[in-house]
N, C-alpha and C positions, 0 to 999 in steps of 0.2 A: 532453564526456566526457573530455578530456584531464586536467582537473582531477583525477579519479578514477584515471586510468589512470597518470599521470606516476610514482607512487610506485613502480610494479611494471614500469616500462620496462627497468630492468636484467635482470629476471627473464625478459621478453619477447624481449628481445635473445639472452640465453643459449638460450631456448627455439628461437628461429629458428636459431641456430647447430646444435643438436641436430638440428633438421628437416632442414638443409642436410645434415648427415652421414647421415642415413637416406636421403634423395634420392640421393645421390652413390652409396650402397651399392647402390641399386635400380637406377642407371643402369650399374653396372659388370656386373651378372648378364647382360645380352644379349651384352656384348662378350665375357665370358669363354666363356659359352655357343658363341659363334661359334668359338672356338679348339677346344673341345670337339668340334664337328661337323666342322669341315674337317681339322683335324690328328689329333685323338684318334681318330675314327670313321672318317673317309674317308682319312685320310692324304694329302692333297694335297700335302704337302711332304715326305712319305716314300715315294714311289712306290706309293701307295695301300695302305700298309701301315699300319693303325690303331697308336695307341700308348695302350694301357691306362694305364700310369704316368702318362702325360700327362692321362688322363681324371680319374684319382684325385687328382693335384697341384691341377689346376683345380677339381675338385668340392670339394676341402677349402677352397680360397680362396673358392669361392661360399658355403658353409655358413659360414665365418669372417665373410664381407662380411655376410653375412644376420643373424647375430647381432649384430653391430657396428650395423648399421641397426637391429635391434629394440632394443637398448639405447638409442640415439639417439630413436627413436620413443618409446619407453616415459620417457625423461626429459623429452622435449618435452612428452608429455602430463602428465606430474606438474607441471610449470613453468606450463603454461598453465592447467590447472584451478586450481592453487593462486591464480594471478594474477586468474583472471576470477571466482572464487568470493569473493576478497576485495574486488575490485573491486565487484563485487554487493552485498556485506555492506556496504561504505562508503555505496553510493546508497540501499540500504534503509533503513539508518539515518538518514541525512540526510532522506529522504523522510518518514519517519515523523514526525520532528522538527519538518519543515515543515507535517505535517498538525496537529501539536498547537499550534502557533502560528496557525492560522488562527482566523478569527472563526466564530461558529455559522452566519452567513449563508454564508459561503465553503464550509463543509463541506456545507450544505443544498444549495448549487447544484451541487457536483461530484457529490454523492451518495456514500452509503456503498459501493455496489456498484463504482462506478468507483474509489473509493480503495483497496479491498482488491485489486482486480485491477491497479491501477498497481504497487501496493508487494509484490504477490506474482508474479502471472504475467508483468508487463511486465518487471518486473525480473529474471526468470528469463530471459526471452527476450534482455535484453541480455546477460546473463551467457553465454548461448550464442553469441550473436553475437560477443562478443569472442573466445570460445575457437575457434569455428570459422573466424573472421577470420584469427586468427593461425596457428593449425595449417592450416587447409585453404587459404587463399590462398598462404602461403608454399610449401606442399608443392605445389600445383597449378602455381604460377609456375615453381619450381625445376625442376618434372619436366615442365612444356610446354616451356620453354626448352633444358632439357637434351637431352629425347629428340629435339627437331628438330636441335640440333647434331650429336648422336651418328648420326642419320639423314643429314645432309648429307656428314658425315665417310665413312660407309660407301658411299653414292652419292646424288650430288645428285639423280638422278631420283625417288628414294624421298622426300626432303625436300620436293620440289616437289609430289609427289602430296599428302602430308599438309598441305601449307600451302594446296592447293586445297580440302581438305574442311574445314578448321578454320573459314574465314570463314562457311561456309554454316550449319554447325551454331551458331555465336554468332549468327547471324541469327534462328535458330529460338529460341534462348534468350532475346535481347533482345525478341522479341514476346510470349513467353510472360510474361516478367517484367514487361512493361509492361501487360499483361493483367491479372495477378494483384494487382499491388501495391496498387491502391486497396481491393481485397478484403481485405487484411491489416488494415487499420484498421476495417473493418467487422466482422472476426471478433473483435478486441477489444472493440469495442462490445458484440456479443453474450455475450461472456464477463462484461462488466459487468453486463448485464442479469440473467444467470443468478445471479450472484453477489448481486445486490438481492434477487431472489427467495428465494435460499437464505437470506440474513440476515434477510428478513422472516418467513419460514416457520418458521424455527427459533426466533427470539424470540417469535413469535406462536402457538407451536405448541398452546397450550391454547385460545386461541380458535378455532383451525381444527378443533380436536376438539369443542369446546363446540358448534359451529354446523354441524358434520357437513360441513366443506368439504374433506375430504380429496380427493374426486375433483376438486372444481373447481381445487385447487391443483397435482395430478398433471397435470392438462391444462395448466393455465397454464407449469408448469415443462417439461412436453413438448413444448409449441409454443417457448418459447425454446430447447431442446436441438434441436429440429429445426431451426430457423433457423440456429443454429451449425453443425449438421451440413450443411445445403444449402451454406452458404458454403465450408466446409472441402472439402466434394466438388468444389466447382468449382475449387479450387485444385489438388486432388490430380488431377483428371482432365486439367487442361491441362498439368501436369508429367509423368502418365502418358504422353503423346503423345511427350514430348521423348525419352524413353529410345529406344523402338523407332525413331524417326527418326534419332538419333544412330548407334545400332547399325548401321542400314541403310547410312548413309554410311561406317561404319568398315569394313564388310565390303566395301562397293565398293573402299575404298582399298586393301584388304588384296588384293583380286582384282587390282586393276591391279597393285600392286606384285608378286605372284606370276608374272603376265603379263609385266611388264616385266623382272623379275629372271631369270624362266626364259630369256628370249633373251639376257640379260646372260651367263647361265652357260654357254649354248651357244657363245658368243662368246669365253669366257674372260675376260671383263669383271669378273665377280663371280662368288662361290662360293655354295653352299647354306647354309653357316653365316652369310653376311651376308645371306642373304633371311631366313632365320630371324630373326637380331637385328633387322633391319628391321622384320619384323612384329611382333617383341615391343615394339620401341620404338613402334610406331604403335598397338599395344593400350595400352601405357602412356600414351600422349599423348592418344587418344582417352577413355581412361577418365577422366584427369585434366579432360579437358573435361566430360565427363558430371558430374564431381565439383562443376564450375563451376555446374551448374544447382541441385545441392544447396545449394553455399554461398551462392549469390544469393539462393535462396529464404530460407534463414536470415538472411541480411544485410538482406533487403529487411523480413522481419517484425521482426528485431532493430531496424532504424532507426526504423520504424514505432511500436515499442513505446518506444523511446528518446525520440521525440519528445512522448510522453504522458507519460513519466516527467519528462523535461526541462521539460515544462509546470508540472508540480507543483513541480519544484523551484526553477523561476524565477518562481513566483507569490509575490508579496509579500504579507504579512499586511495585510487593512484596518485592522487596529488598530494605527496608528503611535504609535511611542513617542517621547515628547519628555523629555529628562533636565532635570532642574531641579535649581537650587541650594537646598540645605536653609535657607540664612538668608534665601530669598526667600518662604519658605513662611508665610503669615499666616493664623490663624484668624479669624474674624468676630467682633466685639464680642459678637454674641449667644451665642455658643458653639455654633454650628450644627455638627452632624455631618454632614448630607446635606442638599444643597439641589438642587431642580430650578428652573431659570429658564427658562422658555418653552420647555421640552423638547418636542420632536416626533420621531416615528419611524415610517417605513414598512419593511416586509420589503423591498419592490421599489420602483423608482421608479414603476412602473406602477399600484401598489396606493394605495389610500386610507390616509393615515395610522392607525395603531393607537394612538399616542398623540400626542393634540394641545395643544399649548401649556401644559404642566402646570407649576405652579408651587407649589412645596411646600417649607417648611423643617422638617427633623426636628432637634430639639436633642440635644446630647450625654446619652446615659443615658435618653432617652425610649423608651416603648413605642408603636410606632405599628402601628395595624390597618389592613388594606387589604380593604374588601369590594367586591362587584359581581357582577353577571351574568356567566354562562360567556361568555367571548369578548370581555370589555369591555378587556382589555389589562393584567391585574393581574400576570401572570408577565412580560410584556415590559417592564412598568414597573420592576420590580425587576432584570431582566437588564441593565438600562441602568447600574446603579450599579458591577458588576465589569467593565463592558465586555465582556459577552458579545456584545453589540451596541453600535454608537456612534449616538448621536442624530444626526438628519438636520439639525436646527436648534435651536438654543439650548444650554443648558449643563447638566451635574449637576457639582457641588461636592462634595468630602470635605474636611472641615476648611478650607473657602476655598478649595481648589485644584481647578482643573477636571480631572476623572478623565483628560482626555487627557493631561495634563502629568505624571501619574505614569508611573514605570517600571511595567509590568504587574505584576512580580512585588512590587513594594511596594504597589501598589493593592490586590491581591487577598490579600495578607498581612493586610491592615485588615479584610478581610471574611469571614465564615464563611457558608455558603450551604448551605441543606438543599431540595434540587430537589422538585418534586410527585412523581416517580418515584425511589424509593429504589435508588441503584445501589451494588450491592456487589461485590466482587471475590474470586475464588476462593483466598482465603487465610484464616488463623484469624480468629475474631471479634477477637482484640486486635489483630491487623494491621489490620483493618479500621477499628477504632476508632482506631488509631494513625496512619491517614492523616492526621488532622487535625493531628497534633504526633509527628514521628517520633523526638522524644526522650523521650517520655513513657514511664513505668514502669508496672507493672502494677498498683500501687495507685493511680496516678492514672486509669488506665484503668477500674479498678474505680468510683472515686468519681465519674467522669462516667457510667458506666453505671446507678450509682444515681440520678443526677439525671434521667437520661433514662427512668428506670422499667424498666430492662431487666435489672437484675441479677438480679432474681428468675428469670426463665425461663433465662438464661445459666447460672446454677448449677444448673438442673435437668436440663440436657442433657449428654449425654456430653462428657468432656474440658472442660467449661465454656468458659473463654476460648480454649481452644486448639482448639476445634472447628473443622473446616475447613468454611466456606461453599460451597455448591454454585456452579455458574456462575450469575452474577446474583442470588445469593440465593434460588434457588429451593428451598432446603433449609428456609427460613424462611417463617413466615407473613408478610402484608403489614405487620401491626402490628409483628412482631419486627424485619423490615427497617426500618421506620420509626425504631424506637427506637435501634438500632444507629447509623442515620444522624444521628439527633440527638446521640448520645453523640460521634460523630466530629465534629460541627459545635462542640459544646461545648468540648471538650478543645482546640481550636485557639487558644484563648484571644485571638480577634480583637475589634476595637474595635466591630464591626459585625455582628449577627446577622440573617440574612434566612432566615426560614422560609417557605418556599412552599407553604402547603396541606399542611404537611408531618407534620400530627398526624392527617389525615383518618382514618385507619385505625384510630386509638385510641379507646376508648369515653370519655365525657365524664369518668369518675372519674380515670382513668389520665391524660388530658390535664391535668385540672386539677391534679392531683399534680406532673406534669412543670412546669407554669409556676410552681409554688409554689416548688419546689425550684429552679428556674433564676433567678426573681426572687431567691431567698435568698441563693445563690450567686454569682450574676453582675448584681448590681443596678446596676452603673455602666456596662454596656455598652449601646448603642444598639440595639433590637430593632425589626425590621420584620416583622409577621406577616400573611401571606396567609390568609384564612379564609374558609369557607363557613358555619360556624357563629358565631353571636353569642357562644355560652359560650367560644369560643377567644380572643375579643377585647374582650369586653363590660369589662374592667378596664384596657384600654390606657389611656394617657394621651390620645393623640387617636385616631380613626378616620377614614379617608378613604373616601368612597364613590364608586366609579368607574363612570362611565356613559358609554359610547361613546368611551372614550379621554380622557375629561376628568374632573375631580373635581367632582362636583355637589355634594358637601355635605363637611363637614369639623368634627370636634368630638368631645367626649366622648361617652358612652353616653347620658348623661343628656339632653344637648343633642341629640343626633340622635333621640332617643325624640320630643323634643317638636316638633322643626323638622324632619325629614327623614320624608316618606312612606315612600319605598322603604326606610329602614332599620326603620321603624316595621312595615312589612308583612311584613319578613322576620322581625323580632322575634315579631310576633304568630305567624307558621306555626311558631314553633320553641318557643316559650315551654312548650307543653305538655310537650315532651320534656325541657326542662329542669327542669322542675318534678318530673316524673316521676323523673328520676335524680339528684335532689338538687343 
């Protein structure tokens, strides 16, 4: 954590000095009150004659010191909060950057809910930890030591009574903290679970309503909340017993001081003002001990959260980048854009491979179609090209260079990808398309919208290209979202365009018009098209049939019709629809 704190150490040092000023002013108050009681009220030094002017003078000093302490405490709060919030801001930004660098498998492993909790709630706990540690520990430490010293100066008996009480309270605190510390981690994990359910239910609200699962999800969410409540109550109950116990010992200490002080007053060793000052110091001291309970609770939770955040910050991406020299890059003699060499991949070591020993060459400018049954590995296969995942064995080469030897930025700049699910952002339609090329102007945006067959519907909605898209594109239909996603991919000007079943929501005529416009305007780029409909890929240069993670057939439309039973079966099942739709 020091990496993030070191920039703000000067602020924290000044904050500590302001806290020292506040505590000093607090420690002076009982001492001044002692003079008011002994000299101003009882007149012990003036033959039992009170001195009202002395009361006014010392009272004025007490008010002044209280104002100075208030200023010191306020400035301490400002500096501590400024530092802790900025430290949290730095950690949050770096944690988010880390998440963006992770591979898909790492994100899947950690889980969306856990990532949200760590970047929000856990980092907030770390901010509180820093704030409370700097303010609370310094104040408590100064007040504890200062009160003890003042009590010994007044009467050593009072100091020893306080010293006898403090260890007992600290033992109670130690056992309570030891008991609750493991629960803090469990609490954060419960928050992970709640965030996961929230994320799933909000994104899937239409499915929940369609299947009348509102009650089921209420119960599921309620159970997760009840688990969190039970764990938090355990912590609160344990700490709830500490305050009465500490108060009991505090009042016992005060009773002993009054008893011992009363005897000292009778013998003339002490004065009533001294007893009052000692009681006030005892109250300050024991309240600071009670504050330790709250501080340690916050520190325990903060350190637990920091461990979770630090685990995120110290996790390195599985996608290792190796820099390469441009003069070492050589394309193959066959002018191959993408090549799979004995490529195999499984999502985890315990699973069977999804992709098995794939060998495939795709020439530059070629259009390749990929078909196969659901779950045969089509999306996984194309996800290996931009390194969303890394192959377990074999190689994938682009322009004759292993994808692992490219800097990720350079690799992904070569590739434009349209996913199965169209992801849009809460920005204008123009800005969503501009994601593909931040430097594009409105004319270029309109041109690619025309290629993606999106221009007609965009021009018929309010504000046209400046229309704000609702969260996750829910203000648009599935086909409209797909067409904006296609426009975003086309405007990128990448060498390789991957379309992962990204025209499934388009009717056959719109889809045909899109591919015609795409081929006319981008004939030189390499296109890899995953599709369920033969109409989407029948004009491709080559079509690969994927079956159980391997390529079972490869050729153009005519070759597969004659030689591949699977392709022929798909063709026969769809040919009626093709004829019907022209």
